[in-house]
C-alpha angles and dihedrals in degrees: 000000000000114000096212102061117123123224121229129198116207096209124269117081117179095230127121100255145346095271092055089049094050094047095046096047092046092050096048100035106028114162092002092080124068094182134032127195124208092247093249089252128180116013092005095056090103095051110235099356091104087060089060085056089051092050090048094056094041115119091223097050135075138167115276103231097178093072131063115255121266113258115204102215123192127221093266093052096261114143103230095189142331121233134183116239120242129221139176116275117247106271096027115128106219089193087064100036118113127197123203102215100180093223097117096049093048091050094048092050096047092044090059088059092044091050092052095048089048091052088049089053091242089120118042117260093241095049118110130214107244121213115194116204133185118236122244091258089056098080091024095065097033101047112009124088117248088239093059101038099098091053093043104047099068087043094053092042089057088053093053090046089054090050092051091048091054091049091051090051093049105039128058108250095224089061099045138090125178121205119190112209109226108193108122090046091057090046090051090052086051088050093236104201102217089064089074100229142327132235119259093244094047095131092057091043090053095047091049094047092051094046090048094051090045089053089061089069115085119233089248091060119073115246128204141160130219114207113202144175094210129258111204092149094029090267131090121272088217126018108223122234087217140320094284098109088043090055092045093053092044092050093047092048095047093048091056101038112113092201142042120299107218103182141357129197124209123184126233120195117229096248099050108097090134125111090232092074096051099041096098090063085081086073099047108126110192131128119285085237092059113099112226113209117194119208095217102124116108134183116276091347104119093151094045089047089054093048092050093048090049092053095044092053088065091067107028123045096205134017140145126230133249142144122267095257143344122303103227091118094041121107103266090225086072095061099089092046092048094051090046090051087056093048091049093051091046092052097248094117 
């Protein structure tokens, strides 16, 4: 394997706290990693589920009892969970509603640990602190009634913009990277049936949204996007036919971004070592300066990792390595093995 591949961590790591994450990742990956997330520990370990709790306690929101609950259905038909949709209460004014997401406070708290460890030379001097953020459509499609989505989307986007602004004010830009987690948009492209419909102009809406949130990030802060097929039970909600939709979204996003795209993450299922899955990468149209991270590392599958890397190399001259998604729902005992798999694929072991 190449000795100059970089490793990328999507976000969640099932360790007790951010300091343990920073120390463990730095020890195993060393110079093979350019950005380290805080592991999304505690309330954030299930990605955006803590936002559902926030919405459930919000004075402007209530359960929509006039619509059947949302069933999260996995690729194999298994119902992972059932959740009641939320809507605005009668009399609430969505244009004035504010949501306290908690993302700013979590980032600032974790950065204080990151900065101390970097000053102590535990973390490399050129490594950036990565903050992984959900897009506005994430909570919209997972928790909000189809009847309330149009009113909710701009309100929640304002809340995320406020969080980003607070992060920018509190953390030095030259030590920061922002990654937008793009999952629900991928599922909308795949026409995921439990979402109960999509607008006719969904593609343009998604490109516009991704460009808008990208524009919130100043040029001196690194910007990336993680495209995802969901993993609420540590498995995809949809198994992709190939990378076609991922490439289409990436190209649409890149064409509308008004600033530099620093990195892009694309997932690869475990059983896809075939050329057919990777073929759409021939059409990927992002800047040569944009790092492409392929999520082709899988637990305890060194032979498969090598096969996926070999096939991907036929279609992409340069790329980094990652897993398909975060590890928040993964058995914590797998953490060291996963990190060592990244290091091996990056040529550090």
